N, C-alpha and C positions, 0 to 999 in steps of 0.2 A: 459794488459794480458785477454785471450779471455778464458772465464768461459766455460766449458763444463760438458754435464749429457751424459751419456754413459748407456742406456740399451737395455738389451740382456740376455735371458734368459737360456743360454748359458756361463756357469760361466768362461770357457777357453775365450771365445771370448772376452766377456767384461771385465776379469782382464788385458786381452794380449793388445785390445785397447786400455784401461787406461794407460798403463803402456808403452805403444805406444806416446799417446799424452802427456803425464807428462814429458816425457823426454824432450818435445821441450821448448825450453824458452819463447814462448810466448805463449803457451796454460797450462789451468789445469784443472784437471778434479774434481770438485766439490763434483759431486755424483755418484753414478751408483743406477743402478736399475734390479732386477731378472724378472718384468713383469711389463704390459700396465698401472694397477693400480697403482703401485708404481712412475712409469716415469712420469706420471700427475702428483703425489702428488709432487714429488719431484720437477718438471720444477715449477709448480704452487708455490712454498715456495721460491725456489731460483733463478729462473726467468736468468736463464745460458743465455750465448749470443748464444749458437745451442746446439740443445737436438739431440745425434746421435741414431736413433730409429732404433731397429730389426721391421722388417715385420711382422713375426710372432712372436706374444707372450701370452704368457695365461694372462688371465683376460680382455684385452684389447688391439686389436694388434695394431701395428705401424698404421694402418690408421688411426683407430679411437680415438688415442692418437694424429699423427699429426693433424686431423680436430679440435680438443678441440683447441689443441695449435696454428695453423695458419688458421681456419676459420673464418668467418664474425664476430661471436660474442665472438671469443677468447681473455681471459682478465685475463693474460697478454699475449701479442703477443711472440712466443718464434719459431724462426727457426728452421725447422728441419730436417736434413740431414738422410735419411732413407739408412741404413745398406741393402743390398740383396744380393744374389745368384741371376745368370744369368738368372736361369730359373722361374722365377717366376713373368713373366711379368703382369698377372692380378692382383696383389696384387701392383707392384711397377705401375702399371695406377691408382688403386684407390689412392693411395697416392699423385701422381699427381695431382688428380682432388680436392686433401683433403687439398692442398697448401703445400706440401713439396718444401725446397726449392732446392735440391739437389738429388741427387744418390751416394751411395758409394761401390763398388762392394768387398765383402767380402776378398776377394784375393787381393784385389788391393795392390802396395808396400808402404810400411811405408812415401816416400815423397811422393805421389797420397795423402794419408790418410789424412795428416796433411795440404797441400794444401788445398783438398776440406772442411775441419771445417773452414780455414781461409777464402778460400772462400764464403762460405753461413755466415760468421760473420761479413763480410762485408758487406752483401747485394748483391753479385753477383750472387749468386748460383753456382752453383756446374756443370758447363759447360765444363769441361776438355774435348777435341775433342774425346779420345777415347772412354772414359769411355760413353760419352752422347751416341755418336753415335751408340755403341753397342747396347744400350737400346732404345733407337730410331728405329733403324732398324729392332727390333722385335714387337714394337708400332707399327708402322706403317702399319705393317700385320694385326694389332687385330681391333680396330675398330677407329671411329675420336672422337676426344678430344671437339670439341667444334662443333656448326651447322652454322659457319661460312663457307662458301665455300671459296676455295682459288680464283675464280676469283673476289666474293664479297670482301675476305680481301683484294686482290692485290689491285682493284680499288679503297678504301678505302685509301689505304697509299700513301703517297706521295711519290715522286722517292727517298728523301733523307732516311725516313722509311725506304724504302725497301731495301734498301743499307744497315741499319745496322742492318736489321734483317738477311741477308744474314752471315753478319762479325758475330752476335750473335749467327747462327748456327755456326762458323768454331769456337767455342770456347772462342770468344776473350772477353776480360774485357772493360768496359768502356773506358777506359786510353786505350788500345789497339786498340780499333775502333775509339775514338779520335784521335790518330797517322796516322791512317790507311786514316783517312778520311780528314786529318788536319784543324780541328775543336775543342774548347775547351769540356772538359766531361762535363760541367754544359752541354750545347747543345744537348749532346748526352744523356745526362739524361730528359733530355726537351724532344726531341722526343719519348724516351723510354714511357716516361709518359703519350702520348697521344697516342701512337701506341698500347699499349695493352688494352685497351677498345676496340679500333676498331678489334679487332681480337677476341674479347670475351673470352681473358685469362686472370690471373689473376700475374702470376709472368713470368719472362724473360725464366724459365726452360719450363712454360707451350707455351710461343712462341716459342722456338725454335723447342718443340714436331709438334707444329701446323705447322710449316714450313716442318718441313721432312713428316709430315701426307698428308699435302696437296701438294705434291710435288715442293713446291716453291724451298727449299731447297732439294739435294740429298745428299745419302748416298753413299761416296766412294768405288767406286766396284759395287755397287748395280746395 
């Protein structure tokens, strides 16, 4: 059972998301919070598998809570799925830098929401092709995530790591990447573990954003 914390200062959103997740046979909402301070306290007390956080909350905002739960000094470490609307790109960027595992648009359909929670719980991050590219398309126009340039980053990557980065940017899971490259999942994981430090990023999602921002991957239709 995947244990979930839901934090949103809007009662309707909080209750609706909780009901939606509780309706899934493998998901359980173990706590809800109406502000950032409560969310942080609940997360530290209950250590859920995933914390679904609104980006803007009173007390502490979603970025501050994400940093506390996912940063290098986090104890315990709780994966964060950020709830956002499409026009809050600066906030989304801040949450990404703070260590969020993924993003969930508040108008997503129920199946996408449940799938996003499962992906984050499994350590895959939310790399749904449509969701990620919509957010990344806006972030690309804003500012760089890391000082590692495209040329420098590409030079550091092996051909196989480059292939994996491109497939990651398409929204593929480890299993899907392994199938596409005809290798073991453990091999994909090993390549990812070596690739992320080379790019100066901490997560799969940050690697995807790096790839789009630096033109290594391109947004369809852009």
